[in-house]
Each structure stands twice: as structure tokens, then as C-alpha cells.
C-alpha positions as CSV (number, residue, x, y, z in Angstrom):
1,M,24.8,84.6,107.3
2,V,24.4,87.7,109.5
3,M,27.7,86.7,111.4
4,A,29.2,86.8,107.9
5,D,28.1,90.1,107.4
6,L,29.3,91.4,110.7
7,C,32.8,89.7,110.2
8,R,32.9,91.7,106.6
9,G,31.8,94.6,108.3
10,R,34.4,94.5,110.4
11,H,36.8,93.8,108.3
12,L,36.3,97.0,106.2
13,I,36.0,99.3,109.3
14,L,39.6,97.5,110.6
15,L,40.7,98.0,106.9
16,W,40.0,101.7,106.9
17,I,41.4,102.8,110.5
18,S,44.4,100.9,109.3
19,A,44.5,102.9,106.0
20,T,43.7,106.0,108.2
21,L,46.7,105.5,110.3
22,V,49.1,104.3,107.2
23,T,47.7,107.3,105.1
24,I,50.5,109.8,104.2
25,S,50.1,113.2,102.2
26,S,51.8,111.8,98.9
27,A,49.0,109.7,96.9
28,M,47.8,109.3,93.2
29,P,46.0,113.5,92.3
30,P,42.7,113.1,90.5
31,P,43.2,112.4,86.8
32,N,42.8,115.5,84.6
33,P,39.3,115.5,83.5
34,I,40.7,116.4,79.8
35,K,42.2,114.0,77.7
36,C,43.3,114.7,74.1
37,N,44.7,112.9,71.1
38,I,45.9,114.3,67.7
39,T,41.8,114.7,66.6
40,V,39.9,115.3,69.7
41,C,39.5,116.1,73.0
42,Q,37.2,114.7,75.4
43,L,35.8,115.7,79.1
44,S,34.9,113.7,81.7
45,N,33.3,114.5,85.2
46,S,35.3,113.5,88.2
47,Y,33.5,110.2,88.3
48,G,34.4,109.6,84.7
49,I,30.9,108.7,83.5
50,W,28.2,111.4,83.1
51,G,24.4,110.7,83.6
52,D,23.9,109.4,80.1
53,R,27.1,108.0,79.8
54,Q,27.7,109.5,76.3
55,I,30.9,111.1,75.6
56,C,31.5,114.6,75.5
57,H,34.3,116.1,73.1
58,A,35.4,118.8,71.2
59,P,38.4,118.8,68.3
60,K,40.5,121.3,70.4
61,I,41.3,122.9,73.5
62,V,43.2,126.0,74.3
63,Y,45.1,127.5,77.4
64,P,45.3,131.0,77.8
65,T,47.4,132.5,80.8
66,T,46.1,136.0,80.8
67,E,42.7,137.8,80.8
68,E,43.3,139.1,77.1
69,E,44.5,135.8,76.0
70,L,41.2,134.8,76.8
71,R,39.4,137.4,75.3
72,Q,41.4,136.6,72.0
73,E,40.4,132.8,72.4
74,L,36.7,133.9,72.7
75,A,37.4,136.4,70.1
76,N,38.5,133.6,67.5
77,A,35.8,131.4,68.3
78,N,33.0,134.1,67.9
79,K,35.0,134.7,64.4
80,N,34.9,130.9,63.2
81,N,31.3,130.4,64.5
82,L,32.3,128.0,67.0
83,K,30.9,126.7,70.4
84,V,32.5,126.9,73.5
85,K,32.6,125.5,76.8
86,V,35.2,126.9,79.6
87,V,36.6,124.0,81.4
88,T,39.3,123.9,84.6
89,R,41.4,121.4,86.1
90,F,39.1,120.3,88.4
91,S,36.1,117.6,88.0
92,H,33.3,120.3,86.5
93,T,29.6,119.3,86.7
94,I,28.1,116.0,87.3
95,P,25.1,117.1,84.5
96,K,27.1,118.0,81.5
97,L,26.6,121.7,81.4
98,A,30.4,121.7,80.3
99,C,29.6,119.8,77.3
100,P,29.9,121.4,74.0
101,S,27.3,120.8,71.1
102,T,27.9,117.6,68.9
103,G,29.8,117.9,66.3
104,N,33.2,119.6,65.3
105,A,32.6,123.4,65.2
106,A,33.4,123.5,69.5
107,V,36.4,124.2,71.3
108,F,37.5,123.7,75.1
109,I,38.9,127.0,76.6
110,S,40.8,125.9,79.8
111,T,41.5,128.3,82.4
112,E,44.0,125.7,84.2
113,K,46.7,127.9,83.1
114,Y,44.8,131.4,84.3
115,D,45.3,131.3,87.7
116,S,48.2,133.5,88.7
117,T,46.6,136.9,89.9
118,I,45.1,136.8,93.5
119,N,44.9,140.9,94.4
120,V,44.2,141.1,98.6
121,D,43.0,144.7,99.8
122,V,43.6,144.3,103.4
123,E,41.7,148.1,104.3
124,K,38.8,147.5,102.1
125,L,38.6,143.6,103.0
126,T,38.5,142.6,99.6
127,V,40.0,140.0,97.4
128,T,40.1,139.9,93.6
129,A,41.3,136.5,91.4
130,D,41.6,135.3,88.5
131,G,38.8,132.9,87.6
132,G,40.9,129.8,86.9
133,V,42.7,130.0,90.5
134,G,41.6,127.2,92.5
135,L,39.7,127.9,96.0
136,R,42.3,126.4,98.1
137,K,45.2,128.8,96.8
138,L,42.7,131.6,97.1
139,I,42.0,130.6,100.8
140,D,45.3,130.2,101.8
141,T,46.5,133.4,100.3
142,V,43.7,135.3,102.1
143,E,44.7,133.8,105.7
144,K,48.2,134.7,105.1
145,A,46.9,138.3,104.8
146,G,44.9,138.4,108.2
147,L,41.2,137.8,106.7
148,S,38.9,135.3,106.2
149,L,36.5,134.1,103.2
150,V,33.2,132.9,105.0
151,A,31.6,131.3,102.5
152,A,33.1,128.2,100.8
153,P,31.6,124.7,99.8
154,Y,32.8,121.7,101.7
155,W,34.7,120.4,98.8
156,E,37.6,122.5,97.5
157,G,38.2,121.1,94.2
158,V,36.8,123.8,92.7
159,T,38.1,127.6,90.7
160,V,36.7,130.6,91.9
161,A,34.9,131.0,88.8
162,G,33.4,127.4,88.7
163,V,32.4,128.0,92.8
164,I,30.2,130.9,91.8
165,S,28.8,129.8,88.5
166,T,26.9,126.8,89.9
167,G,25.5,128.0,93.1
168,A,28.1,126.5,95.2
169,H,27.6,127.0,99.0
170,G,28.7,125.7,102.3
171,S,25.8,126.4,105.4
172,S,24.9,129.2,107.3
173,W,21.6,131.2,107.4
174,W,23.7,134.3,109.1
175,G,25.0,137.3,107.7
176,K,25.2,136.8,103.8
177,G,24.6,133.5,104.4
178,G,26.4,129.8,102.8
179,A,26.3,130.5,99.1
180,V,29.4,131.6,97.9
181,H,27.9,133.6,95.0
182,D,26.1,135.8,97.6
183,H,29.6,137.2,98.9
184,V,30.8,138.1,95.2
185,I,30.7,142.3,94.8
186,A,32.2,142.4,91.7
187,L,33.1,140.3,88.6
188,S,34.7,140.6,85.2
189,L,33.3,138.4,82.0
190,I,34.5,138.1,78.7
191,V,31.4,138.2,76.3
192,P,31.2,137.6,72.3
193,A,31.2,141.2,70.4
194,N,30.8,142.8,67.1
195,E,33.7,143.2,64.5
196,A,34.0,146.7,65.7
197,D,34.4,145.5,69.2
198,G,37.1,142.9,68.4
199,Y,34.7,139.7,68.4
200,A,34.5,139.6,72.2
201,K,35.0,142.0,75.0
202,I,35.4,142.4,78.6
203,I,32.5,143.6,80.7
204,K,33.1,144.4,84.8
205,L,29.9,144.1,86.6
206,I,29.0,145.4,90.2
207,P,25.8,144.8,92.0
208,Q,24.1,147.9,91.0
209,N,25.0,146.8,87.3
210,P,21.3,145.1,85.8
211,L,23.4,142.3,84.7
212,F,25.1,141.1,87.9
213,N,22.0,139.2,89.4
214,A,22.4,136.9,86.3
215,A,25.9,136.6,85.9
216,K,27.0,135.7,89.6
217,V,24.9,132.3,89.0
218,S,25.4,131.5,85.3
219,L,26.1,127.8,84.5
220,G,28.7,129.2,82.2
221,L,26.3,130.4,79.7
222,L,26.9,134.2,79.4
223,G,30.3,134.2,78.6
224,I,33.5,133.6,80.3
225,I,34.0,134.7,83.9
226,S,37.5,136.1,84.4
227,K,37.8,138.1,87.6
228,V,35.7,137.5,90.7
229,T,36.2,139.9,93.8
230,F,34.6,138.4,96.7
231,Q,34.1,140.7,100.3
232,L,36.1,139.1,103.2
233,E,36.4,139.7,106.9
234,P,38.9,140.1,109.7
235,A,40.3,136.4,110.2
236,F,38.9,134.4,112.8
237,K,38.7,130.6,114.3
238,R,36.2,128.3,114.2
239,S,34.9,125.3,116.8
240,I,33.2,122.4,115.7
241,T,31.3,119.4,117.8
242,Y,29.6,116.7,116.6
243,N,26.6,115.2,118.3
244,F,25.6,111.8,117.8
245,T,22.2,111.7,118.7
246,N,18.6,110.1,118.0
247,D,16.7,111.5,115.3
248,N,13.3,111.8,117.0
249,D,12.5,115.4,116.5
250,I,14.9,116.1,113.6
251,E,12.2,118.1,111.4
252,D,11.2,120.3,114.2
253,E,14.7,121.1,115.5
254,F,16.6,121.6,112.0
255,M,15.6,125.0,112.2
256,E,16.8,126.2,115.3
257,H,20.2,124.2,115.1
258,A,20.3,126.9,112.1
259,R,19.4,129.7,113.8
260,K,21.8,129.2,116.8
261,N,25.1,127.9,115.1
262,E,26.6,130.1,112.5
263,F,28.2,127.0,110.4
264,G,25.9,124.3,111.6
265,D,24.6,121.2,109.9
266,I,23.1,118.1,110.0
267,Q,23.5,114.7,108.9
268,W,21.1,112.3,109.0
269,Y,21.3,108.6,108.9
270,P,17.6,107.4,108.4
271,S,18.3,103.6,108.6
272,R,20.3,104.1,111.9
273,H,17.8,106.6,113.4
274,T,20.5,108.8,113.9
275,A,20.9,112.7,113.6
276,V,24.1,114.2,113.9
277,Y,24.0,117.8,114.9
278,R,27.3,119.8,114.2
279,Y,27.6,122.6,116.8
280,D,29.9,124.9,114.4
281,N,30.8,128.8,115.4
282,R,33.2,131.2,114.9
283,V,35.6,132.0,118.1
284,P,38.3,134.9,118.7
285,L,41.4,134.2,116.6
286,N,43.5,133.9,119.8
287,T,41.5,131.0,121.1
288,S,43.9,128.3,121.7
289,G,43.7,125.4,118.7
290,D,45.3,124.5,115.3
291,G,42.9,122.0,114.3
292,V,41.4,120.9,110.6
293,N,38.6,119.7,108.8
294,D,40.0,116.5,106.9
295,F,36.5,115.2,105.8
296,L,36.8,111.4,105.6
297,G,35.1,111.1,102.2
298,F,37.7,113.4,100.9
299,Q,40.9,112.1,102.1
300,S,43.0,110.2,100.3
301,N,42.5,106.1,100.8
302,L,44.3,103.1,99.9
303,I,43.1,101.8,96.5
304,L,43.0,98.3,98.3
305,L,40.2,100.0,100.3
306,S,38.0,101.8,97.9
307,K,38.0,98.6,95.9
308,S,37.2,96.2,98.5
309,V,34.2,99.0,99.9
310,R,32.9,99.0,96.1
311,A,33.2,95.1,95.7
312,T,31.6,94.2,99.0
313,E,28.4,96.7,98.1
314,K,28.3,95.4,94.5
315,G,28.4,92.1,95.8
316,F,25.5,92.7,98.2
317,E,23.7,94.4,95.7
318,N,24.0,91.6,93.2
319,T,22.7,89.1,95.9
320,R,20.1,91.5,97.2
321,N,21.4,91.3,100.8
322,L,20.0,94.2,102.8
323,G,21.6,92.8,105.9
324,G,25.1,93.1,104.5
325,K,24.3,96.5,103.3
326,C,23.0,97.4,106.9
327,T,26.2,96.1,108.3
328,M,28.2,98.5,106.0
329,A,26.1,101.3,107.1
330,S,26.2,100.4,110.8
331,S,30.3,100.1,110.6
332,F,30.8,103.4,108.9
333,V,28.4,105.5,111.0
334,S,30.2,103.9,113.9
335,Y,34.0,104.7,112.5
336,K,32.8,108.2,111.8
337,K,31.5,108.8,115.7
338,L,35.1,107.5,116.7
339,I,37.2,109.9,114.6
340,A,34.9,113.0,114.1
341,N,34.2,112.4,110.6
342,G,37.8,113.5,109.9
343,L,38.3,116.6,112.2
344,K,42.0,116.5,113.4
345,N,43.1,118.8,117.0
346,N,46.3,120.1,116.1
347,K,46.4,118.8,112.5
348,L,47.1,115.6,113.7
349,I,44.5,113.3,115.0
350,F,41.3,113.2,116.8
351,T,41.7,113.6,120.5
352,G,38.3,115.3,121.6
353,Y,36.0,118.0,121.4
354,P,35.6,120.8,120.4
355,V,38.2,121.2,117.6
356,V,39.5,124.4,116.9
357,G,41.0,125.6,114.0
358,P,41.5,128.6,111.5
359,Q,38.5,129.5,109.4
360,G,40.9,128.8,106.3
361,K,41.2,125.0,107.7
362,M,38.2,124.6,108.9
363,Q,35.8,125.4,106.3
364,T,36.6,123.2,103.3
365,S,39.1,120.1,102.8
366,G,40.0,117.8,99.6
367,S,43.2,116.2,101.2
368,C,43.1,113.9,98.3
369,L,43.6,116.3,95.8
370,Y,47.1,117.4,96.8
371,S,49.1,114.0,95.9
372,S,52.3,113.0,94.0
373,P,51.8,110.8,90.7
374,I,54.9,108.8,91.8
375,D,52.7,107.4,95.0
376,I,50.2,104.9,93.0
377,T,48.9,103.1,96.4
378,N,46.5,106.1,97.5
379,T,43.9,108.0,95.4
380,C,40.2,109.8,95.8
381,A,37.9,107.1,96.6
382,W,35.8,107.9,93.7
383,D,39.0,107.9,91.3
384,P,37.4,106.3,87.8
385,R,41.1,104.7,87.1
386,I,40.7,102.2,90.2
387,N,36.9,101.2,90.0
388,G,36.5,102.5,93.2
389,L,33.1,104.3,94.7
390,F,30.5,105.0,92.1
391,F,27.4,106.8,92.8
392,Y,24.8,109.0,92.5
393,E,24.5,112.1,94.1
394,S,21.0,114.1,94.3
395,T,20.6,117.3,96.1
396,A,17.4,119.5,96.3
397,K,17.0,122.9,97.9
398,F,13.7,123.3,99.9
399,P,12.2,126.5,101.2
400,S,12.7,126.0,105.0
401,S,9.1,126.4,105.9
402,I,8.4,123.0,103.9
403,F,11.3,121.4,104.9
404,G,10.0,119.6,108.0
405,D,7.1,118.0,105.6
406,F,9.7,116.2,103.6
407,I,11.6,114.8,106.7
408,R,8.1,113.5,107.7
409,D,7.4,111.7,104.0
410,V,11.0,109.9,104.5
411,K,10.0,108.8,107.8
412,K,7.0,107.6,106.9
413,L,8.6,105.6,103.5
414,R,11.3,104.3,106.1
415,D,8.3,103.1,108.7
416,L,5.9,102.0,105.9
417,V,8.6,99.6,104.4
418,K,11.4,98.7,107.3
419,P,14.7,100.8,108.3
420,E,16.5,98.4,106.6
421,N,15.5,99.2,103.1
422,L,17.0,102.8,103.6
423,C,20.6,101.1,104.7
424,G,22.2,102.1,101.2
425,V,22.0,105.9,101.6
426,D,23.8,105.4,104.9
427,I,26.9,103.6,103.6
428,Y,27.8,106.9,102.6
429,N,26.8,110.5,104.1
430,G,22.9,109.7,105.0
431,F,21.1,113.1,103.9
432,L,23.1,116.1,104.9
433,F,21.2,119.3,105.7
434,R,22.9,122.5,105.0
435,F,21.8,126.0,105.1
436,I,21.4,128.9,102.9
437,K,19.9,132.2,102.9
438,A,17.5,133.7,100.1
439,S,19.7,135.1,97.2
440,N,19.2,137.5,94.4
441,A,20.7,135.6,92.0
442,Y,18.4,135.1,89.3
443,L,19.4,131.1,89.3
444,G,19.9,131.7,93.1
445,Q,17.1,130.2,96.1
446,G,14.7,133.3,96.3
447,E,14.2,132.4,99.9
448,D,15.6,131.0,103.2
449,S,16.7,127.3,102.3
450,V,18.0,124.1,103.2
451,V,20.1,121.8,101.0
452,V,19.7,118.0,101.4
453,D,22.2,116.2,100.0
454,F,22.1,112.0,99.4
455,N,24.5,109.7,97.9
456,Y,23.5,106.3,96.7
457,Y,24.9,103.1,94.6
458,R,25.3,103.2,91.0
459,A,25.4,100.0,88.8
460,N,28.2,99.7,86.6
461,D,25.9,99.0,83.7
462,A,23.1,101.4,82.7
463,L,20.7,98.7,82.8
464,T,21.4,97.0,86.2
465,P,18.7,97.6,88.6
466,R,19.7,98.8,91.9
467,L,18.7,97.1,95.3
468,N,15.7,99.5,96.5
469,Q,15.9,101.4,93.5
470,D,12.4,102.4,94.2
471,I,12.8,104.3,97.6
472,W,15.5,106.5,96.4
473,E,13.4,107.4,92.9
474,E,10.3,108.0,95.7
475,V,12.5,110.0,98.1
476,E,13.5,111.8,94.6
477,Q,10.3,112.6,93.4
478,I,9.0,113.6,97.0
479,A,11.8,116.4,96.8
480,F,11.7,117.5,93.2
481,V,7.9,116.8,92.1
482,K,5.8,117.1,95.3
483,Y,7.7,119.5,97.0
484,G,8.8,121.7,94.1
485,A,12.4,121.8,95.4
486,K,15.1,123.2,93.3
487,P,18.2,120.9,92.2
488,H,21.5,122.0,92.7
489,W,22.8,123.2,89.3
490,A,26.4,121.0,89.7
491,K,24.8,117.8,90.9
492,N,21.9,115.5,90.2
493,R,20.3,113.4,87.6
494,N,18.5,114.5,84.4
495,V,15.0,114.2,86.4
496,A,15.8,116.6,89.0
497,F,15.7,119.4,86.4
498,L,12.5,118.1,84.7
499,D,10.3,121.6,84.8
500,V,12.7,123.8,86.2
501,P,12.0,127.2,84.9
502,K,8.9,127.2,86.4
503,K,10.7,126.9,89.9
504,Y,12.6,130.2,89.3
505,P,10.2,133.4,89.5
506,K,13.3,135.3,87.6
507,F,14.0,132.9,85.4
508,N,12.8,134.7,82.4
509,K,15.0,137.6,83.2
510,F,18.1,135.2,83.0
511,V,17.1,133.9,79.7
512,A,17.1,137.6,78.5
513,T,20.2,138.3,79.7
514,K,21.7,134.8,78.1
515,N,20.0,136.2,74.6
516,Q,21.5,139.8,75.3
517,L,25.0,138.7,76.4
518,D,25.5,135.6,73.8
519,P,22.6,136.3,71.0
520,K,24.5,133.5,69.0
521,N,24.2,130.8,71.8
522,M,28.2,130.0,71.5
523,F,28.0,128.6,75.1
524,S,24.8,126.9,74.8
525,S,24.6,123.0,74.0
526,E,21.8,120.4,73.7
527,W,23.3,119.0,76.8
528,S,23.2,122.4,78.8
529,D,19.2,123.1,77.3
530,E,18.5,119.9,79.1
531,I,19.3,121.3,82.3
532,L,18.5,124.9,81.9
533,F,15.6,124.7,80.8
534,G,14.4,121.2,82.0
535,K,13.2,119.5,78.7
536,R,11.9,116.0,78.9
537,T,13.5,113.9,76.3
538,A,12.3,111.0,74.5
539,K,11.7,107.7,76.9
540,G,13.4,104.4,76.1
541,D,13.8,101.4,77.3
542,G,15.7,101.3,80.9
543,C,15.7,105.0,81.0
544,G,14.2,105.3,84.4
545,L,16.9,103.2,85.7
546,E,19.4,105.7,85.8
547,G,17.4,109.0,86.2
548,M,17.0,109.9,82.6
549,C,13.2,109.6,82.8
550,I,10.5,109.1,85.2
551,C,9.1,105.9,84.1
552,S,5.4,105.6,82.8
553,E,5.7,101.9,81.3
554,D,7.6,98.8,82.8
555,R,9.9,99.1,79.3
556,H,11.3,101.9,81.2
557,C,12.5,100.0,83.8
558,S,13.7,96.4,83.5
559,P,10.7,94.0,83.2
560,S,13.3,90.8,82.3
561,K,14.9,91.5,85.9
562,G,11.8,91.7,87.6
563,Y,11.7,95.4,87.8
564,F,8.0,97.2,86.8
565,C,7.0,100.9,86.7
566,K,4.9,101.1,90.1
567,P,3.3,104.0,92.0
568,G,5.0,105.4,95.2
569,L,4.4,103.8,98.4
570,V,3.7,107.8,100.5
571,Y,3.7,110.0,97.5
572,Q,1.5,107.5,95.2
573,E,1.7,110.3,92.3
574,A,5.6,109.1,92.3
575,R,6.3,106.3,89.2
576,V,9.6,104.1,90.5
577,C,10.9,101.1,89.0
578,R,10.4,98.2,91.9
579,F,11.3,94.7,92.2
580,S,8.2,92.8,92.0
581,S,7.4,89.1,91.2
582,S,5.5,90.4,88.3
583,S,3.8,93.2,86.6
584,S,0.4,92.9,87.9
585,S,1.9,92.4,91.8
């Protein structure tokens, strides 16, 4: 069995290398998240399935092209007592923030065609853009003007308004920090109004306005963000080097790493006992190098490869084959080291460190977005049309002062079971640590923080348990319950949002602003209320399997398949679905 696992792992890595060598810029683009027929429009997230696997829809969608048309569409919705959700060309959030209330009294307002205006002011070092402008388009326009946007998320498949609404971020404790919304210096918001004001009006907000700190991370619940102005800096380059080393002192070294490297991050592969320190700093514009950051996970992949990886992991899940999953993890980590995780010198291939390139090409990536529908052999690995990768994303924000304790707990869990039980997360990106500064946004982080992301296998069927399910549920509860970490608003399973209002000291100020700007709750739905208010919903059979609840009875897991509700191993207050020979074991 071990030899078979090794052969399969080598086959996958060879297939990935071959795919990398033959991948070209044209490939099948991701599907549009909106699909309409004569009677209804259905919205999906980028993975094609929401957390609760329920359908999200509205009877109608409109496509305004100007700010005034946006205002008119909101006015029309207000006049006719319709619920409203703003949607874009891209993938929206993983939770159902973008879903309107059930029923027929709702409309999607899309900003897909509202993306024509980008005004760069070179003297003031600012750029103002329409809310529907894509992040890549904004960055390229700014760079052509000899300027740079300092902060951006690692995935560029977002819009200007969307990226700030959900608190998206890169990594930095320097300057204004890694959160994009903290580089916003003005924005325009279209909000409902009374009949005398035409049922909708445009308000312009700057930091001195008491509404500003609510609006810049608003989850789409205050109105429609129509214009955003960012502070820029003179253009610069970045120099990146990855150091693959052991994880012995990662819980003590993360803070120093963040302080010494302006854009540094850390990837931790716990089953491999490996830490990857990213030394990432700005260098002068005249520094030699024309590199790009074409992150491996965001490249177009051969559909055959994505399907093979998924089928292989699914097979190991079904046969409870830990060794097979560990072989996959080992192969993928080795491959990432070989190709520097997608960094390319001079835009072509990786030839050695450091990789130096313009800020606009090094800060964010997403090459699988820019594809031709003619080529149907390549696409994003998670494209829901191909039965490729399918996984959960958990993302937690910790005050930096307690993050080391979280790492120690995960290490204790790893050592108490065995490292092989954590191989599942290392097939993806392990644990990714990024750094963001304290923010004055009401729904932002109140202190310098560390954000940890980890991805792990999701079953095709809601009632199918996962191998080592209890491990990731315990890690999730260590983060969000024991340490009270804040959830990333655009990611996570529902359990991450339980009791979330208690984690934000200025939460009541946000709600007060929401009541002021949207008194009829036009932008709210039962789905967004679940997330914003962290409500505990009724528990049902199997609800613990997909993070819709924390189990308290065996029926919340899958007793018929040997999964029972058990205490955590390190954090014993946790309640997790663990595979066991019997309920009393």
C-alpha cells in the first residue's frame, strides 16, 4: 500500500509539472455566478455550492452602467418595497452575504457593467474608481501612472467595492497595514431615501464623517458603494524569497518575522513539520528584475489534473487511507518548493531567489481568471463545472498577543494524535499566516492581528463525514471559541460566526449606522443576519458535519457511519464529530 501511495503521489506531481509546462494563457474562464432563465436568477459562490447547500435566487437582475443608473435602480427597488443585494462578475463571498431574502420581493443589482471610470490623481497620490472595477484593472491603471496600490488580497478576482466591503487583505504590519479598507480615504454610498429625495440618494464619505468607519467594511448591508478613493504611493518593486525550514520555533518567531518584512507571511505545513517564511520587502524601482507572482493555486490547470487530484483524495477519504493523503501532501509541498509557489523571474519561469518585480505584478494574482471560452482544457482548479477541487476555507483573526498560544495548541493536538492526521490540510496550503494592523473600521480588527487561513476537504454529499473530521472541527473551535478569534467575513463555515457581535467592541455602532442608512432593511436577509448577528439556528441531523452547528448530540454527526459527538482532545470544551467504534468509546 505504501509503494502504491508513493507511485500515485509521484504520478500526480509529474502530471502537475507537465501541466505547468504546457499551460498557456488561454483557458476556460470561471463561470459567471449569476444564471438566469425566464422566471428567476440564481446566484452561486465561486465553488458553486453555499455552506448550507441551499439555492440563492431572486426574480430579477439589473445591470446599471453609471452611478446615476445605480441610484435609479435602488430608488425603484425602494419605491416597490423590494429587497436588494449587490452582485458582481466575480465570486462573491463564501457565506451567503450576497443572498436576498427568500420570496419574490427581491432584485439583484449587478455592478458587472459599472466599471468604466478610474481617475488617477498623480499629484495627490490617489485613485478613484467605480465600485464595479476589477482589482487587476485598477492595479494596472495605477501602475501605468507611475504609482502603486500598497495593499491587496492575494486573489485578484474581486471588485473595488467588494474588496473593502468584506475586509479583504494582504499581509503587512507596516504603514497603514495589509487590510485594503485601511487605504481608503473616501467613498460614495447610494442609500435608500424618502420620496422627497427621489427614493435614493448618494452620500459622500470621508474619514471625518461619523459614518465612514461603518461604511468601509459594511458587508453590503448599508447601501451600494459606488465610488472608492484609495491612497497610493510612488511606484516601487518587491523582492521575494521563500525559506523552507523546520517549524520548531514558529510560535515565537512569527512576530519578529512580521516586524522585519514589510509584506512577509508564513505558510505552516504541520504534518511536514515545515514552515515557509516569505521574506518580502519593497526595493527601489530601478532594481533589476521583471518577475511576477503567479501563485500556483490561482493558475489555470489542466482539467484532467484537477479531476485527478480530487478523485485521488476522495479515494483516500473513502478508504480512510492516511498514508495516501500524506503522500499527496509531501508531493505537493515538494513541488511548491521546486517552483517557488508560482514566482517567476522575468515573467517566464522560476530560476532562483530573490524574485524581483513591480508591485503591481507581485502583490496579487489570479491568472486562471483571464481565459478564453474557446479552450476547454484548462480552468481554475475549483471550477464547479469540472468536479475538481472542493474544500472548506476557515479563516480566523487573532490578536497578535495570543496567536502563539493557538499555534502551541495545534502542535499539542498534532503530537497527541500523530502528524499524519493533519496531512489533509497540507494537501492545500497548510496554515497561511498573514498580518494586518489595527483598524478603526467598526467591523475591522481592533488590534494588530494575525490572520490564519486553512483549507480542507469537503465531501460531495452533505451527510458524508470526512477523514479526521474531528481534528479540523477542534482547530476551528480552538480558534473561534477558546481564543475568541474574529472570522473573516467573506470566508468560513457558519459556526465561525456564532456569537460574533461579542467580538467587536463597536458592533452596536455599526448596527446603529445600519438602522440609520437602511431603516427598511432592504439590504438584509435571513442569510446575512445569520452571519452579522451570529445567530444559533435550530440543530438537525448531521448539522455538525458541514459546520452548520457545533454538535451536542450524536445525531448531529453521523452515528450510522461511526461518527459520534465527542469532546476535543486538547481543547476538551470543544464538541466534535469523531470516528469511533461506538458512541461510548
